[in-house]
N, C-alpha and C positions, 0 to 999 in steps of 0.2 A: 219073343223075349230072349234077351241075351243073358249070358252067364256073368256073374260078377267076377272081376279080376282078383286073384288071390295076392296076398302080400309077397309071396315067394316069386311070383312071376314078375312083380315090379322091381324087385331086387336083382333078378337075373338080367333085366333089361338096362340097368344102370351101367354106364361105362365105368370101367376101373381106371383108377389114377395111375399113371406111370411113375416109377420111382425116380426121384431127382438124382442127377449125377453129382458126385462129390466135387468140391472146389478146393479142399485142403488135403494134402497127401503126406506120406511119409518120405523124409529126405533120404536119397540114395547114398549120400556121403556120411552124414552124422547119425542116421537111423532114428531120429526123433519123429514121433507120429504127429500128424496135423501140423507140421512145421513148414511145409512147402505151400506157397500161395501162387496160383496161376492167374495171370491177367492177360486178356486178349484186347488189343487196341485195333479195331477194324478200320478206324480212320486212317492211321498210319501203316496198316497192314503188318503188324509185328505182334508177337506173343512173347511173354517172359514168365518163367518159373523161378521163383527165388525162395531160399530157405531163411527163415528168421533167426535160426540158431547159428549156423555156420556161414551165412552170407554167400553161399554158393548160388550161382545164377545160370540160366540157360535161355538163350534168345533164339527165336525161330520165326519164320514167316507165317502169316495167318491169312485165311480167307474167310468168306462169309459163313462157312460151315464149321469153322474151327471152335471147339469147346475146351475148357480147362483140362478135361481129361485127356484130350488129344495132345496138348502141350506136354503134360506130364509123361505120357507114354512115349513121345518123341524123345524126351530127355532120357528115359530109361534105356531106349533103343541106342541112343548115342553113347551112353555109358557102357552098354554091352559091346558095342562095336569098338570102342577105345580100349577096352580090356580084352579084347579077343586076342588069343595067343599068348597071354600073360599067364605064367604058371605061378600059383600061389601055394606055398607049403604052409599048411596050417598046424603042422605038428610042433610040439614044444621043442626047442632046441636045448640040448644040455649045456648047463653052465660050466665054465672052467673053474676049477677049484684049485687055488694055489695053496700049497703046503707050507 
């Protein structure tokens, strides 16, 4: 005679769902959350990330494994590469007061 399976053993055997990857992101230029939409066109082999607020766009090549998160990360990497070596002074500059 066999032992009955308990409920906990059935739950342990069930496969876990993988989390879904995001498709909308924060714009690196205007900073609005969920404003960037990434589309991948595998037929024409290109991908585009575009902001609905400030209309900035980024185009890149796509392959069969390209996901929207890959397009967005390529855009962020390109922005960081373009800003490399640029010094940004974030301190407030004093105003000139005329007497």
